[in-house]
Structure formats: C-alpha cells, structure tokens
N, C-alpha and C positions, 0 to 999 in steps of 0.2 A: 167563450171558453178558452180561446188561444191567448187572449189578453190576460185572463185570469191565470192560466199556466205559466205564462211568461213572467207575470209578477211574482208568482210563487217560486219560480226558478231563480229569478233575480234576487228575491229575498233570501232563498236558501244559500246562494252564492255569497251574498253579503255577510250572512251569518258565518259561513265557512271561512271567509276571509278575515273577519274579526277574530274568530276562534284561532285560526292559524297565526295571525299577528300576535295574539295574546300568547300563544304558545311559544313563538320565537322570542317574544320579550321575556317570558319567564324562564326560558330555557337557560340563560346565563345565571339566573338566580338559583337554579337547581344544582349549580356546580358544586363539587366538593371543596373542602379546604386543603391546603397543601399538606401532604402526609410527611411524617419524619424522613421516610426513605427518599422521597422526592427532594426534600430540602438537602439531604446529603449529596444527591447527585448534582445539585445546583452549584456546589463548591467548585470554584475555577482553579485551573492550574495557573499559578502566578508566574509566568515566564514574560518578563518585560519584552515589549515589541522589539526593541533594538537588540535583544539578546535571543531572539526567537528565529530559528532557522526557517520556520514556515513563513514568516513574515518576509525574511530576506529572499526566499524563492519567489514570492509574489512581486518582489520589487526588481528583479533581474533585468527586466525590459526598460528601466529608467533611461531617459535620453542620455547620450554620451556626456560624461563629466558630471552628471547629476548625482545626488546622494541617494543611492539605490535603496538603502534601508528605509529612508524617509519616504521614498516612493512606495515601498511595500507597505508601510503604515497606512498611506492614503488608500491604496488599493483594498486593504483589510477593511478599512472604514467604509468604503464603498459597498462592499459585501455586507457589512453590518447594517447599513442604512437601506438595503434592498434596492440599491441604485439600478436604473435601467440597464438591461444586459448590454445595449450597445455602448454605454458610457464605460463600463467595465472592459469591454473588448477594445475599445479605443485606447485605454490606459496601458494595455499590455501588447497590443498589435497595431496601434495607430501609426501615422506617418513618422512621428518623432521617436517611436519605440526602438530600442536596440535589440535586435533579434539575431540569433545565430544565422550564419550565411549558408549553412548546409542543413539538409534534413535528415532524419533518422536513417531512412533507407539508403542514403548516399554513403554513410560511414559505418554502418553496422558490421561490415566485414573487416573494419580496421580493428575490431576486438581481437581477431586472430588473423593478422595480415599476411601470413605465409600461405594461407589457403587460396584456391582459385577464386577470381572475382565472379560475382553472380548479380544478376538483376541490375539495378541502377548504381550499384556501388562505385565509388571513385577508387582509382589506383592509389596505394598507399604512399607513393612518392608525392602525392599532393598534400600529405599531411602537414608538413612544415608550413606551407603557405596558408593553408586553412587555419591552422592554429594561430598564426600571426594575424589573420583577418579577424579573428574572434578573441583576441588577447584580452580586451577590456572586459567583455562579459564573462569570459572564462576565469579571469582573476576575481571578479565579483563572486562567481560560484565557489571558487576555492577558498575565498576569505570567509565563507560560512562554516568551514571546518572547525573554526575556533569558537563558535558560539556555544552557549552553555546548555540550550535546551531546544525542544520542539514541541509546539502545541498548535493544533489545527487553526488556521487563520481565516477560514471561511471559504476559500477557493484555491485553485490550483493552476500552475502554468506548466502543465505536464510536458508539452512538446520541448520547451526550452530546457528544462532540467534534464530530460532524457538525452537530448543532443549533447549537452555539456558534460554529463557523466561519461558519454562515450568519447568526447574530445579529451577528457582527463586520462582515459585509458590509453588513447592513441598517443598522448604525451609519454606515458610510461613505456609503450612500445618503442618509441624513438630512443629513449634511454637505454633500453635493451640492445637495440641495433648498434648503439655507440659503444657497447660493452660496459655500460655504467649500470650494473644490477643494483648498487646500493641506492642511487637516486630513484631508480624505479620502485624499489622496495618501500622507501620512505614515502613516496607519493601514494603508493597502493595503501599502505597502513593508514595514512591520514584519510584517504577517501573511504576505505572500508569502515573505519571508526565512525565517520560522519553518516554513512548509510545506516549502519546499525543503530546509532543514536536516534536518528529520525524515525526509524521503524519502530522504536521502543516508545516513542512519544505518544501524546494523546491525540488520537485522530480517528475518524470513521473508516469504513471499508474502502472508500474511494481513495483516501490518502494512503491506506495500507497497500492497495494495489500499486500506487506509484512507488511506494517505499520498496516493495518487492522487486520491482523492475529495476530500480536504482542499484539494490543490492545484487541482483542477477547480473548486472552489467559489470560491477566492480570485483566481486569475489572471485570469479573464474580466472582473473589475471594471475593469480598465484600459480596456476598450472604452467603457463609458459615461463614464468619467472623462475621457478625451481627446476624446470627442465633446462634453462639456460645456465643457471647457477645454483646447484643444490647446496653449496656452501652457505647461502643466505639463510637456510633452515638451521644451520649450526651456529652461525653468528648471532642470530636473533631468536634462538629457541624459546626462551621464556616469554618474550614479547609476543611471538607468534602464537604460542599456546594460549595466551591470554586473549588476544584479539579474535581468535578462531574458536573460542570456547562455545560449544553448542548450548543455546538457551531454551530449546524446545519452543513451545508456543508462547512461553514468557516473552520471547523476542518481539511479539507484536502487542503485548500489553493488553490482555483481554479486558481487564477493568477499564482501561483508558478507552477501548473501543465502545464499551457499554455507555460510559459518560459522554463520549463525543456523539454518539448516535442519539442519546437523549436530548442533546442541545439542538440537533437538527430537528427532532420532532417538536421540540419547544418553540423553535423559530417558526415552524409552520403555522402555529396558532397566533404568533405575534405579528406576522407580516403577510400581506396577500401574496399570491403566487405571481412570479414575474412571467410576462409573455415572452416566450422564447421563440425566435424566428423558425418557421416551418414546423412548430410543435404545438403553438397556441398556449393555452392556460390549462393547468391541472384542475379539472372540475371538482374532484373530491377535495383537493386542498382548498379551493375557493369556498366551497360549502362549509368545510370545518373551520376555516378562518372566520367566516361571518357568523355561523350558528352553532359550532361545536363547543363542548365544555372542556376547556383547556385542562384544568386540574384533574377532572375525572380521567382523562386519557393519560395524563402524565403520571398520575398515581398508579394506574394499571401498569405502565411502562417500568415504573420504579420497583414494583413487585416482580416484574420479569427480569430486570437487569442482573441481579446477582446469580440467578439460575442460568442466564444466558452466558455471562462471563465464565462461570464454572464449566458449562458445557464445551466451551471453546478449548479448554485444557484437557479434554478426554482424549483417549487414544483414537486413532483414525477408525478403527472398527466399531467404535461405540458411538460415533458422531450422528450417523443417519438415524438410529433408533431414538437417540435423545432428542434430536431436532423434531422428530414427529411427535414425541411426548410433549414438548414445549408448545408446539403448534396447537395440539388439541387442548392443552391447558390455558394458554394465554391469548390465542389469536381470535378464536370464535367468541363473540360476545354473548351473554345470556339474553333472554327475551326482555327482562326489565332494563338491562344496560342498553340495549338497542333502543327501547322505547324512550328512555330518559335522554339518550344522546346519540341519535342515529348517525349524524355526520362525523362527530368525533370518533365514534366507534369505527366507522368505515375507514377513516384515515389511519387511526391506530392499527386496525387489522391489516391494511395494505402495507404499512411501514414494517411491523414486526414480521409479517410473512416474508417480506424481502430479506430481513436480517437472517432468517432461519435457512436461507439458501446459501449461507456462508461456507458449507463444506466444500464447495467448488473452490473457494479461495484457500481454504485450509490445506487442500492438496498441495498448492504452492508453498505454503508455510512449512509443512512437513518436508517438502522436497528441498527447500533452502537449509533446513535443519540437517538434512542428510548431507548436503554439500559441506557444511561446517564439520560434521563428523569425519567425513572422508578427508578433508584438508588437514584436520588434526592428526589423523592416522598417517598421512603422507609425511608430515613434519617428523612424526616419531619414527617412521620407517627409515628416514634419512639419518636421524640423529643416533639410532640404534643399530645402524649398518645391517639391517635385516637382509639376508640373502634370498634370492627368488624362491628357492625351494621351501623356505620357512615362512614366506608371506601368508599362506592359508592359515597356518597355526597361529601366527601373530594376529591376524584378524579375528580369529575365534577367541583368543585370550584377551582381547581388547576390552571385553565386558559389555553388558547391555547398553550402557550410555553411548556406545559407538557402533551399535548394531542399526540395522535398517529401521527407520522410524515407522515404517508401515507394517513389516512382517515380523519384526524383532528377530531376524536372522543376521548372522554375521555378514560383513561386507564380502563381495566376491572378488576374486582375482582372475584376470584374463592375461596369461603370460604372453599370448601372441600379440595382442594389442597393447600390452603393458599398461593396464588400467586397473584400479580398484573401483568397484561401482555397486550401486543398488538398482534394483529393477522397478519398474512402474507397478503400483499396486493393483492396477486393473489390466493393463496390457502387458502381461507377464513376460513377453519376449522383447520388450523394449527397455533400453537403459534409461533411467530417469536422472540419476546424478553419478558423476565420475570425476576421478582425477588420474592424471597419467604419472607413471613411475619411470624416472629416467634409469637406463641401464647402467650399471657400474662400470667405470672405466671408459665409457664412450663419450665422445665430444658432443657439442651441441648438434642435435639432429633437426633437420628442416621439419616444420609442422606438416602433419599429414591428417586427413579426415579420420575421425574416431568412429569405429564400428558401433552403432547404436542398436545393434541387435544382441539380445541376450540368449537366443536360442540357436 
C-alpha cells in the first residue's frame, strides 16, 4: 500500500510539474500586444550624451586629466548593460576616481558662514584651500552649466554633486566677503539656471529628489546676496524676475516623471535584478523578469500614466484623496489579471503603489515653489521701495500667484525678524519658507539665526 501511495504521489507530482512547466511556457504567449499608449511612452528624449547634464554628472569622478564627459558615457552604458554593482562603484569611487576632498557635513555650514559652527563643519577660513584642492572637479561641475538639456542617464553620483553644489556656493560667499557682489550674482544666476533646468528634465523621483536638494542648496544664496547689496536687485531686475519666476509643479515636469518611471518598470522586465551587497536580490523582480508578461504590465502602466501625471499638478489639499482613488483604480489587479499574470501583476502593483506615495516629495516641491514666490516678492519690494508699514498690504496685493502654495493665503511679514515667510502646511507654528528683508539705510548686518517659529 505504501509503495502504491508513493507511486501515486510521484505520478501526481510529475503531472503537476508538467502542468506548471506548460503554464510557465505558455505564460509569455498569453502576453498582450503593445498598446498605442505604451508606444507613445517609449518615445525617448533625444538629448545627445555629450550635451546631457545627467551624463556629465555621472562622469565627474573620471581620473585627473581625463575626458569626464566620455567617462560619463561609459558609466551610463554600464547602467544600461546592467553591469555588476561592484564594477559601477569602482568607476565612480575606485582608486583612480577623482572625488571631492570634503564631505557634505563638513561644509554645509558654509552656505551661511556667518553663523556659529556646528557638528563636524570646518571653519570658513578653510574655504579657499578646499576650493583649490577641488578645482578640477569643481570646474568640471561648473562646465555643465552650459549644456543644453537633462535626461536621466540610469544612475546618480549624488554625494559628489551635492558637495560640489555647496562648494560653488562657498565660492559665491567668498566673492561677497571681498565686496564683489556682481561676481557672486553672476555665479549664482548660472548655478540656479542649471539647477532649475535639471529639475525640469526627464527623470524619475530619485533624480527629482537630487534636483530638489541641488535647488535648495543654490536658491537661498539670494538672501545673503541682497542683504549685502540690495542694489543688485535694481541692476538686474528683469533678469531676476525671469530666473525666479515660480513654475509651480511644472518645475518638476510631471509628464517627464511618468515617462521616466515607465522606463524603469520596462527595464525590470528586460534585465534580471542585480545582487546588491547586504540587500540580496529582489525576489518579486526576479519572478517577474523570468515569468511575468511584460506588455500586459506596461499597458496597465500606460493607462495609469496620464492620470498620474495630472494628479501631480493638483493642489496640495487634493493630492491625498486623488492618490487613494488612483490606488484603488490602478494598483489592485482583478482576479483574471492575477490568474493570467501573477508575477507581472505583483511587480506592477508594488511599483505603482510606491509612486503613489509621492505626496511626501510634493511637499518639498511646493515648498521650493514658495521660496521662488518669496524671492520674487523680495526683488519687487526692493525695486518699488516699499516701506515697512506698507509691506503687509503689498503682500496682499501681490495676487494668488504669489500667495502661500499650501493655504492660498498672502505671505506673512515679521517686522521683528525682518522676514517674509510661509508656514508649514502641517506644523502650523513652523516657518517653512522665508527671505529676509534688509532695513533701509542700514549697512551690511552680520548674519543671525532666523526665528523659525511662526507662533
């Protein structure tokens, strides 16, 4: 009886194995054709590699004296080939790589060097020597200001780019200390235009996070610049109003985000997951790569993409409700969808659910837009010689395009701390965005900490 049962069980397992193998073999045959919406998303941004700032950022670590743009092209190709993680790391952090000689925490206080030192930050009198040590890689970074476009290149060297953006601001601070506000302004305008252009390029949320940090490093320098020499706002009024123009959520190019994230999902079906040290291999990705139906999943994403891009442009108050609607409509597969393609459906659901957590990032997008609104108001205050007593009325008359992007209320004026500001949409007693207003007739004042309480 035992032998009979064993044979029956073995036979059943063999039948199940054959059926499972047949199902896996047929699974790809059940895939859908490419939908017109998916075909439209496949259209690429034609930014030539050597004119692409994203490629240049990947190449910053090229060995001394090397063609860093060509190095960036090679690193981009390594990402495209799904090269081993260790090989990519060696190309940007290996023994021959040119890296900044300082880290972010050592120079973050140089963005406002008049304030007391904190943590591991170096004294600002070290800035000239540090800038000289990093001259070659900093000049590489600044040469990217002239490039025509930005389109995600497959990877990021966030640490180097973040340090170099801070060193560029430290260089501006040195110009101010020498009394050369014009040179400081020219460098700031070039750096800000570069940061805005990159943020507007085609990239996913990881790249947008990097772009927001770069923008947040550069934009605030206008504050000490106009405190030191408000006449800059008069000499360059038209230029300033143009570069500071608030773009709202268009500043991050929602359609470009939807396209870039589509390419990430598409690559997951084209290449197996890379084993990352201390993290292993993504099992859902592995199963979807081997057994998922690529077009079925990508067609679902193509139907989701226009609604997703449109949702990113909604007001802050509407975002959470719309994200929940999209999650119910697009994330959870129907029973037939899951039966036909369980592994592709699982990867798709995981991917899109992650995208719908973007409101966390959008808070920072709206906050940066608020900074541009306040900076524009500051330039106008200076040019129109608005008196302190008239500032509240001026802020009310500025119009909705310059109101708080969260509450739609006019900017606030703090005469004691001499700042115009917006409050945090959740922590109502916290200042989220501000610029300081120089008191008429006063010389340059030493920097002082800003009161970040709004209550």
